[in-house]
C-alpha positions as CSV (number, residue, x, y, z in Angstrom):
1,M,-19.6,15.9,-2.5
2,D,-20.9,16.3,-5.9
3,L,-19.4,14.4,-8.7
4,Q,-17.8,17.5,-10.3
5,N,-16.2,18.4,-7.0
6,F,-14.3,15.2,-6.5
7,L,-13.8,13.7,-9.8
8,P,-10.8,16.3,-10.5
9,L,-9.1,14.4,-7.6
10,L,-9.2,11.0,-9.6
11,P,-6.0,11.4,-11.4
12,I,-4.0,12.2,-8.3
13,W,-5.6,9.4,-6.3
14,Y,-5.0,6.8,-9.0
15,A,-1.3,8.1,-9.6
16,V,-0.7,7.5,-5.8
17,F,-2.5,4.2,-5.8
18,L,-0.5,2.8,-8.8
19,L,2.8,4.1,-7.4
20,S,2.0,2.4,-4.0
21,T,0.9,-0.9,-5.3
22,T,3.6,-1.2,-8.0
23,A,6.4,-0.4,-5.5
24,H,4.9,-3.0,-3.0
25,E,4.7,-5.7,-5.8
26,A,8.1,-4.8,-7.3
27,A,9.8,-5.1,-3.8
28,H,8.3,-8.5,-3.5
29,A,9.5,-9.5,-6.9
30,A,13.0,-7.9,-6.5
31,T,13.6,-9.5,-3.1
32,A,12.6,-13.0,-4.5
33,R,15.0,-12.6,-7.2
34,L,17.9,-11.7,-4.8
35,G,16.9,-14.8,-2.9
36,G,17.0,-17.0,-6.1
37,D,13.4,-17.0,-7.3
38,D,13.2,-15.6,-11.0
39,T,9.3,-16.3,-11.3
40,A,8.2,-12.5,-10.9
41,Y,11.3,-11.1,-12.7
42,L,10.5,-13.3,-15.8
43,T,7.0,-11.5,-16.0
44,G,8.6,-8.1,-15.9
45,Q,7.5,-7.3,-12.2
46,V,11.0,-6.3,-10.9
47,S,10.0,-2.8,-12.2
48,L,8.3,0.3,-11.1
49,N,6.6,0.4,-14.5
50,P,3.0,-0.3,-13.5
51,I,2.1,-1.9,-16.8
52,P,3.3,-5.4,-16.0
53,H,1.5,-5.3,-12.7
54,V,-1.7,-3.9,-14.3
55,R,-1.5,-6.5,-16.9
56,R,-1.3,-9.3,-14.3
57,E,-4.1,-8.0,-12.1
58,P,-6.4,-5.6,-14.3
59,F,-9.4,-6.1,-12.1
60,G,-7.6,-5.3,-8.9
61,T,-5.4,-2.3,-10.4
62,V,-8.0,-0.6,-12.6
63,V,-11.7,-1.7,-12.1
64,V,-11.8,-1.9,-8.3
65,P,-9.8,1.3,-7.7
66,L,-12.0,3.3,-9.9
67,L,-15.4,1.8,-8.6
68,T,-14.3,2.4,-4.9
69,F,-13.1,6.0,-5.7
70,L,-16.6,6.6,-6.9
71,L,-18.4,4.6,-4.0
72,Y,-16.4,6.6,-1.4
73,R,-17.1,9.9,-3.4
74,G,-13.5,10.7,-3.8
75,N,-12.5,10.0,-0.1
76,W,-10.7,6.6,-0.6
77,M,-9.5,4.2,-3.2
78,I,-8.6,0.5,-2.6
79,G,-7.5,-2.3,-4.9
80,W,-4.7,-5.0,-5.2
81,A,-1.9,-6.4,-7.3
82,S,0.2,-9.6,-7.1
83,A,3.5,-11.0,-7.8
84,P,4.0,-14.8,-8.5
85,Y,6.6,-16.8,-6.9
86,D,7.7,-20.5,-6.9
87,P,6.4,-22.5,-3.9
88,R,9.1,-25.0,-4.3
89,W,11.7,-22.1,-3.8
90,E,9.7,-21.4,-0.6
91,D,10.0,-24.9,0.5
92,R,13.7,-24.8,0.1
93,H,14.3,-21.2,1.5
94,P,11.4,-20.4,3.9
95,K,13.4,-17.5,5.5
96,R,14.2,-15.9,2.1
97,A,10.4,-16.2,1.4
98,A,9.7,-14.4,4.5
99,A,12.2,-11.7,3.6
100,M,10.2,-11.5,0.3
101,A,6.9,-11.1,2.1
102,L,8.3,-8.3,4.3
103,A,9.6,-6.4,1.5
104,G,6.2,-5.3,0.1
105,P,5.1,-3.6,3.2
106,G,8.6,-2.2,3.7
107,A,8.4,-0.5,0.4
108,N,5.1,1.2,1.6
109,L,6.9,2.2,4.7
110,L,9.5,3.9,2.6
111,L,6.9,5.9,0.5
112,A,5.2,6.9,3.7
113,A,8.5,8.1,5.2
114,L,9.3,9.9,1.9
115,A,6.0,11.7,2.0
116,F,6.4,12.6,5.7
117,G,9.9,13.9,5.3
118,I,8.9,16.2,2.3
119,L,5.8,17.5,4.3
120,K,8.0,18.0,7.4
121,L,10.6,20.0,5.3
122,G,7.9,22.0,3.7
123,I,6.3,23.0,6.9
124,A,9.8,24.1,8.2
125,A,10.3,26.1,4.9
126,E,6.7,27.5,5.4
127,W,5.6,26.0,2.1
128,W,2.8,24.3,4.3
129,F,1.3,25.2,7.7
130,E,-0.3,22.6,10.1
131,S,-3.9,21.9,9.5
132,P,-6.4,22.5,12.4
133,A,-8.5,19.7,11.0
134,P,-6.2,17.3,8.8
135,V,-8.1,15.0,6.3
136,I,-6.9,12.2,4.0
137,D,-6.1,14.6,1.1
138,G,-5.2,17.6,3.1
139,L,-2.9,16.8,6.0
140,V,-1.4,20.3,5.9
141,V,-2.4,23.6,4.4
142,P,-0.5,25.3,1.6
143,H,0.9,28.7,2.0
144,P,-1.9,31.1,0.7
145,E,0.8,33.0,-1.3
146,G,2.7,30.0,-2.4
147,P,2.9,28.8,-6.2
148,G,-0.1,27.2,-7.5
149,Y,1.3,23.7,-7.8
150,L,1.4,23.5,-3.9
151,E,-2.2,22.7,-3.8
152,G,-1.8,19.5,-6.0
153,L,1.4,18.6,-4.3
154,T,-0.5,18.9,-0.9
155,I,-3.0,16.5,-2.0
156,F,-0.6,14.1,-3.6
157,L,1.7,13.9,-0.5
158,S,-1.2,13.7,2.0
159,I,-2.8,10.8,0.1
160,L,0.7,9.1,-0.4
161,L,1.3,9.3,3.4
162,T,-2.1,8.1,4.5
163,L,-2.5,5.3,1.9
164,N,1.0,3.9,2.5
165,V,0.6,3.9,6.3
166,L,-2.5,1.9,5.7
167,L,-0.9,-0.5,3.4
168,F,2.0,-1.1,5.7
169,V,-0.2,-1.6,8.7
170,F,-2.9,-3.8,7.0
171,N,-0.3,-6.0,5.2
172,L,1.6,-6.9,8.2
173,I,-1.4,-8.0,10.2
174,P,-0.4,-11.7,10.8
175,V,-3.7,-13.2,9.3
176,P,-3.6,-15.3,6.3
177,P,-3.5,-14.6,3.4
178,L,-1.7,-11.2,4.2
179,D,2.1,-10.6,4.1
180,G,2.2,-10.7,7.9
181,A,1.2,-14.3,8.0
182,S,3.8,-15.0,5.2
183,V,6.6,-13.5,7.3
184,L,5.6,-15.7,10.2
185,A,5.3,-18.7,7.9
186,G,9.0,-18.5,7.1
187,F,9.8,-19.2,10.8
188,L,6.7,-21.2,12.0
189,P,5.8,-24.2,9.8
190,A,2.2,-24.4,11.5
191,V,1.6,-20.8,10.4
192,R,2.6,-21.8,6.9
193,R,0.2,-24.9,6.9
194,L,-2.6,-22.7,8.0
195,R,-1.8,-20.0,5.5
196,D,-1.5,-22.5,2.7
197,H,-4.9,-24.1,3.7
198,M,-6.7,-20.8,3.7
199,R,-5.2,-19.8,0.2
200,S,-6.5,-22.9,-1.3
201,N,-10.0,-22.5,0.1
202,G,-11.2,-19.1,-1.4
203,M,-13.9,-18.6,1.3
204,L,-11.3,-19.0,4.1
205,G,-9.1,-16.5,2.5
206,F,-12.1,-14.2,2.4
207,V,-12.8,-14.7,6.0
208,G,-9.1,-13.9,6.7
209,I,-9.4,-10.5,4.8
210,I,-12.6,-9.8,6.8
211,I,-10.8,-10.5,10.1
212,A,-7.9,-8.5,9.2
213,W,-10.2,-5.5,8.0
214,Q,-11.8,-5.5,11.4
215,L,-8.5,-5.5,13.1
216,L,-7.3,-2.7,10.8
217,A,-10.1,-0.4,11.9
218,R,-8.7,-0.5,15.6
219,I,-5.0,-0.1,14.6
220,Y,-4.9,2.3,11.5
221,I,-6.4,5.4,12.9
222,P,-4.3,5.6,16.1
223,V,-1.2,4.9,14.0
224,L,-2.1,7.6,11.5
225,R,-2.9,10.1,14.2
226,A,0.5,9.5,15.8
227,V,2.3,10.0,12.4
228,V,0.2,13.1,11.6
229,G,0.7,14.4,15.1
230,R,4.4,14.6,14.4
231,L,4.2,16.9,11.3
């Protein structure tokens, strides 16, 4: 795909990426505050405003997403954000910390469910039709005589669904340093020791991401196909 063909998709992709990562981190931050840790709240991250999240991780929220969008020629975008918390709070309340870890993927699940519900209602109302060959940014086909904004909405909702299914599945893989390992760490001290050791060693943390990415390749596509098959 030539640059002029996929570059117009950049604003939609980036809007979905920012919404998804901001919701993920804001859910972590809000759950931590409910559990008694104000660390992320004090940095302004209990918010769906992306600015505090971008300010904390500009490389992961701006540079990497834009570069990967170009490298994947408009077919994908990846990046990251983060929310701080107090390890001493986790020491005192490991189960609350597990709830904090679970909240991020939970926010992605809610966004995926929202996109799915709107698409499902739209199909019932004949705004969209099932696609014979669904793709990441076109899970459905807009009505040919529908309003012009339907095409952009189709792309937005398709990316919102596919990206948030990925973020939900990926982050719940129980491999340090991902959220899935932190959920287990709240109940299994051995997992927490392993997670903390891998976090303290940058190379081990990188190995964990590589392992999780390999597992994701086997999990994500079947899950996404099952979700899209129900549209």
